[in-house]
Structures are given as structure tokens and as C-alpha cells.
C-alpha positions as CSV (number, residue, x, y, z in Angstrom):
1,M,72.9,98.6,20.4
2,K,69.6,98.4,22.3
3,H,69.4,99.3,25.9
4,I,66.9,97.2,27.7
5,L,65.7,97.4,31.2
6,L,64.7,94.1,33.0
7,L,63.0,94.1,36.4
8,T,63.5,91.2,39.1
9,D,62.3,90.3,42.4
10,F,63.9,86.9,41.9
11,S,60.5,85.3,41.4
12,K,59.9,82.5,38.9
13,N,57.8,84.9,36.8
14,A,60.3,87.7,36.8
15,K,63.1,85.2,35.8
16,N,61.0,83.7,33.1
17,A,60.5,87.3,31.7
18,I,64.1,87.9,31.7
19,Y,65.0,84.6,29.8
20,Y,62.3,85.5,27.4
21,A,63.9,88.9,26.7
22,L,67.2,87.3,26.2
23,E,65.8,84.8,23.7
24,Q,63.9,87.7,21.8
25,F,67.0,89.7,21.3
26,N,69.5,86.9,21.1
27,N,70.6,87.9,17.6
28,Q,71.1,91.7,18.4
29,K,73.7,93.4,20.4
30,C,72.0,94.5,23.7
31,K,73.0,96.0,26.9
32,F,70.6,94.6,29.7
33,Y,70.2,96.7,32.9
34,I,68.7,94.5,35.6
35,L,67.0,96.3,38.4
36,H,66.1,94.9,41.8
37,I,64.2,96.9,44.3
38,P,63.9,95.1,47.7
39,T,60.6,95.2,49.3
40,K,60.4,97.0,52.7
41,S,60.1,93.8,54.5
42,V,63.7,92.9,53.5
43,Y,65.3,95.7,55.6
44,T,63.6,95.7,59.0
45,T,64.9,97.2,62.1
46,S,66.0,93.7,63.3
47,D,68.1,93.3,60.2
48,L,70.0,96.5,61.0
49,I,70.6,95.5,64.5
50,A,71.8,92.1,63.5
51,G,74.3,93.9,61.3
52,G,76.2,95.0,64.3
53,D,79.1,97.3,63.2
54,K,78.3,96.9,59.6
55,S,77.0,100.0,57.8
56,I,73.5,100.2,56.4
57,Y,75.0,99.7,53.0
58,D,76.8,96.5,54.1
59,S,73.6,95.1,55.7
60,L,71.2,96.0,52.9
61,V,72.4,97.3,49.7
62,K,75.5,95.0,49.4
63,Q,73.5,91.9,50.3
64,A,70.8,92.6,47.5
65,K,73.7,93.6,45.0
66,L,75.6,90.3,45.6
67,K,72.4,88.3,45.0
68,L,71.7,90.2,41.9
69,D,75.3,89.9,40.6
70,R,75.2,86.1,41.2
71,F,72.1,85.8,39.1
72,I,73.8,87.9,36.4
73,N,77.0,85.8,36.5
74,K,74.7,82.8,35.9
75,L,73.2,84.5,32.8
76,K,76.7,85.3,31.6
77,V,77.8,81.7,31.6
78,E,74.9,80.9,29.2
79,S,77.1,80.7,26.0
80,K,74.1,81.4,23.7
81,Y,73.7,84.9,24.9
82,K,77.1,86.0,23.4
83,N,75.6,89.4,22.2
84,A,74.5,90.4,25.6
85,T,76.2,92.6,28.2
86,F,74.7,93.1,31.6
87,E,74.8,95.8,34.5
88,S,73.0,95.3,37.8
89,I,71.1,98.0,39.7
90,V,69.9,97.9,43.2
91,D,67.7,100.9,44.3
92,Y,65.5,101.8,47.3
93,E,63.2,104.4,45.7
94,T,59.8,103.6,44.6
95,L,59.6,101.4,41.5
96,T,58.3,103.9,39.1
97,Y,60.4,106.7,40.3
98,S,63.5,104.5,40.0
99,I,62.6,103.2,36.5
100,N,61.9,106.6,35.2
101,Q,65.4,107.8,36.4
102,I,67.1,104.8,34.7
103,V,65.1,105.3,31.4
104,E,66.4,108.8,31.2
105,K,70.0,108.3,32.4
106,K,70.7,105.0,30.5
107,E,68.6,105.8,27.5
108,I,66.3,102.8,27.7
109,D,64.7,101.6,24.6
110,L,62.5,98.9,26.1
111,I,61.3,97.8,29.6
112,V,60.7,94.0,30.0
113,M,58.7,92.7,33.1
114,G,56.5,89.7,34.1
115,A,52.8,90.1,34.6
116,S,52.5,89.3,38.3
117,G,49.1,87.9,39.3
118,A,47.0,90.0,41.7
119,T,44.2,89.0,44.2
120,G,42.1,92.2,43.6
121,A,39.1,92.2,41.5
122,K,40.3,95.0,39.1
123,E,43.8,93.5,38.2
124,V,43.3,90.0,37.5
125,I,46.4,89.1,35.7
126,F,48.6,92.3,36.0
127,G,50.1,92.9,39.6
128,S,49.9,96.5,40.8
129,N,53.6,97.1,39.8
130,T,52.9,96.2,36.3
131,I,50.0,98.3,36.1
132,N,51.8,101.4,37.6
133,V,54.8,101.0,35.2
134,I,52.4,101.0,32.3
135,R,50.6,104.0,33.6
136,K,53.4,106.1,34.8
137,V,56.5,105.3,32.8
138,D,56.7,106.7,29.2
139,C,58.7,103.9,27.8
140,T,57.8,101.0,25.4
141,T,57.2,98.1,27.8
142,L,56.9,94.3,27.1
143,V,54.9,92.4,29.5
144,I,55.5,88.6,29.7
145,P,52.5,86.5,31.0
146,I,53.1,83.8,33.8
147,D,54.9,80.7,32.3
148,A,55.0,82.1,28.7
149,L,57.7,80.4,26.7
150,Y,59.5,82.2,23.9
151,K,58.8,81.5,20.4
152,Q,59.7,83.5,17.2
153,P,56.7,85.9,16.8
154,K,54.9,85.5,13.4
155,N,51.5,87.1,14.1
156,I,51.2,90.4,16.0
157,F,47.7,91.8,16.9
158,L,47.0,95.5,17.2
159,P,43.5,96.5,18.3
160,L,42.7,100.2,17.8
161,E,40.2,102.6,19.1
162,M,38.8,105.4,17.0
163,S,41.2,107.8,18.7
164,D,44.3,105.9,17.7
165,S,46.1,106.9,14.6
166,L,48.3,105.0,12.2
167,E,50.1,108.4,11.6
168,S,51.4,108.4,15.2
169,E,54.8,108.0,16.7
170,A,53.6,104.9,18.6
171,F,52.7,103.1,15.2
172,S,56.0,104.3,13.8
173,K,57.8,102.6,16.6
174,L,55.7,99.4,16.1
175,N,56.6,99.5,12.3
176,N,60.2,99.5,13.2
177,F,59.5,96.5,15.3
178,L,58.1,94.8,12.3
179,E,61.4,94.5,10.5
180,Q,61.5,90.7,10.9
181,P,60.7,88.9,7.6
182,E,57.3,87.1,7.3
183,L,55.9,88.9,10.3
184,S,52.2,89.6,9.9
185,L,50.3,92.4,11.6
186,H,46.6,91.9,12.5
187,I,44.8,95.1,12.9
188,L,41.4,95.3,14.4
189,R,39.9,98.9,14.2
190,L,36.9,99.1,16.6
191,N,34.1,101.6,15.8
192,E,32.0,100.8,18.8
193,R,29.3,103.5,18.1
194,N,29.3,103.2,14.4
195,K,30.2,106.8,13.9
196,K,30.5,108.0,10.3
197,S,34.0,108.1,9.5
198,N,36.7,107.7,6.5
199,I,38.9,105.8,9.0
200,E,39.1,102.6,6.9
201,K,40.4,104.3,3.9
202,E,42.8,106.5,5.8
203,D,44.1,103.3,7.6
204,K,44.5,101.4,4.5
205,D,46.4,104.2,2.7
206,S,48.7,104.5,5.7
207,L,49.4,100.8,5.8
208,K,50.2,100.6,2.1
209,A,52.6,103.5,2.6
210,T,54.3,102.4,5.9
211,I,54.3,98.7,6.5
212,K,57.6,97.5,5.1
213,S,56.8,94.0,4.7
214,G,53.4,94.4,3.3
215,L,52.2,91.6,5.3
216,Y,49.0,92.8,7.3
217,R,45.3,92.0,7.9
218,Y,43.0,94.7,8.5
219,H,39.3,94.5,9.9
220,L,36.9,97.2,10.8
221,V,34.3,96.3,13.3
222,R,31.2,98.3,14.2
223,N,28.8,98.1,17.1
224,V,30.7,95.6,19.1
225,P,32.2,96.4,22.6
226,L,35.9,96.7,22.6
227,H,36.7,94.0,25.2
228,Y,34.4,91.4,23.4
229,A,36.0,92.0,19.8
230,V,39.4,91.7,21.2
231,D,38.7,88.6,23.2
232,T,37.0,87.0,20.3
233,Y,39.7,87.8,17.8
234,L,42.5,86.3,20.2
235,Q,40.4,83.1,20.5
236,M,40.0,82.7,16.6
237,H,43.5,83.5,15.6
238,D,47.1,82.3,16.4
239,I,48.5,85.3,17.8
240,D,52.0,85.4,19.2
241,L,52.2,89.0,20.5
242,M,49.6,91.7,21.3
243,T,50.3,95.2,21.1
244,L,48.5,98.3,22.5
245,F,48.8,102.2,22.1
246,V,48.3,103.7,25.7
247,K,47.9,107.1,26.7
248,K,45.5,107.5,29.6
249,K,44.7,105.2,32.4
250,T,41.3,104.4,31.1
251,A,42.5,103.6,27.6
252,F,44.5,100.7,29.0
253,E,41.9,99.5,31.6
254,R,39.1,99.3,29.0
255,F,40.9,96.3,27.3
256,F,41.0,94.3,30.5
257,N,38.5,95.5,33.0
258,T,35.3,96.0,31.2
259,S,33.7,92.7,30.5
260,S,30.5,91.9,32.6
261,T,31.0,88.2,32.3
262,K,34.8,87.6,32.6
263,K,38.1,89.5,32.5
264,L,40.0,89.4,29.2
265,S,43.2,89.4,31.2
266,Q,42.2,86.0,32.5
267,D,42.7,84.5,29.0
268,L,45.5,86.7,27.7
269,K,48.3,84.1,27.3
270,V,50.5,86.0,24.8
271,P,53.1,88.8,25.6
272,L,51.8,92.3,25.6
273,L,53.8,95.2,24.0
274,I,52.9,98.6,25.1
275,F,53.5,101.8,23.0
276,H,52.7,105.0,24.7
277,K,50.8,107.6,22.7
278,N,51.8,111.4,23.1
């Protein structure tokens, strides 16, 4: 049974990400933990005063818990999600601290969250919460773009930098994800500085040995900036899911914040699956 953590602030974007996850794993037995962390504005001094003799728990936690439980009950009555069980969690710690605790205690296999829009120049499509989870939580994370509708993935896109290895634990996790029949993996290896390397032969040997379905496309691109190559490939191919191997902050940001003419994230319309490198 998979243990999946879903995050919600009850926004349209968060609910869409939850329904996406339910559709994605509809045919598997899963336990979904749904986490809600109220914003500080929810529990102001006036709220506590208005609570009168009620305890802080009754005034704050219980109210948020009831709202989350009502939402989960609505999910339960959806008869098509028969393989799903749910548990609600309301916490008042910081988001990443709370998630890290839950990941460890509940043995979470996957985090699913929406990609909230941001107004800052650096984070165009990804809100600060999404960025922080990717940076600070060492757990496979599926980010769902705003208004993305679920469809059975057939083509997965994996851009690789020269430091990425197909012998890594991250790629092993991705390979396990590729058990679905007729799922094709598109690999784009970027050698931006055209360094001499045997990476192409090494990659193809690894792919032949490890890809269970045998369905993959491999491309080695030299002397092309990373963000430009990725953006072009996404425009030219019908991709259902993009996946990245992420270790350092800069490794993730290079895919989305480097372009001098536009941000790749403005055009990213497909879900993004993040695997963390050791």
C-alpha cells in the first residue's frame, strides 16, 4: 500500500491537485494523509477573544479539523475512489517542518501538491511553499500545475545534466514508476559545454539493462543552454509528465529561472515529478 501525503489550503488549485492524485492512483490501494496548516491570519487575537471560555484547541484546531474532515467525507462518498483510505492532519508548525515529521512517521512514499502562482520575479508559476518543499523535504514530490486535468500518462520527459546518473537511486525510483504498459520515457542529456565524455554509451547501456518496458527515446544535445533545450523539447513533443532529479537549490532553479527572454515555468503545463538525488 502506498502512503501519499496531500497538502491543502482549500484553494481551487490544492483541491485540483488532490483529485489529480486520486485519479492517478485510483487502481492502487493507497492511504492518503491530507495535511492542512492554517495561515497565521486564521488565528488572530480577536479569534481567541471571541472564543470566550473555549480553549485554544476548540477555537482554532477543532475548527480547522472539522473543515478538513468535511472535505475528506466528501472524498469518501466519491464511489470511484474505493481503494483509498484517508487520514486528516492539522498542524501549526512551519510547512516544511511539519511535512518532514509526517514523511518520517507515516513512511510517506509521495507528496502531491499544487503549484501555486507567485508574484515575485524568481518564482513565476511555483509559489514559495512549493519551492520550499522541493528544496527542504527529501521525498518524491508530484507538483500539479494550476487547472491541470488528469490523463493517463504515456510520455514522460527526463532532462539530465552531466552530473546526473542513470545508475542513481533517483533513476531506480523513476524506473519503478515506469511499470505502466506502453509508457515511453524521453531522455534529453544536456552537455552544455561539449565536454569530452562517454556518457552517451554509458547511458544507453544503462537504459538497455534497466528500463523494463524497453520504450524510451534518448537524445544527447551539445552546446545548447539547458533551459532552451528543455523548453524546445516540451514544445515539440506531446509530454504528459516531466520529471527532474534534484539535489541542490541551484540544480532545480536552473530549469526555471535562467532564460533571458522568458521563464520556462510560465509555459510548463504538465505535472512535474521530483526525485531527490543523494
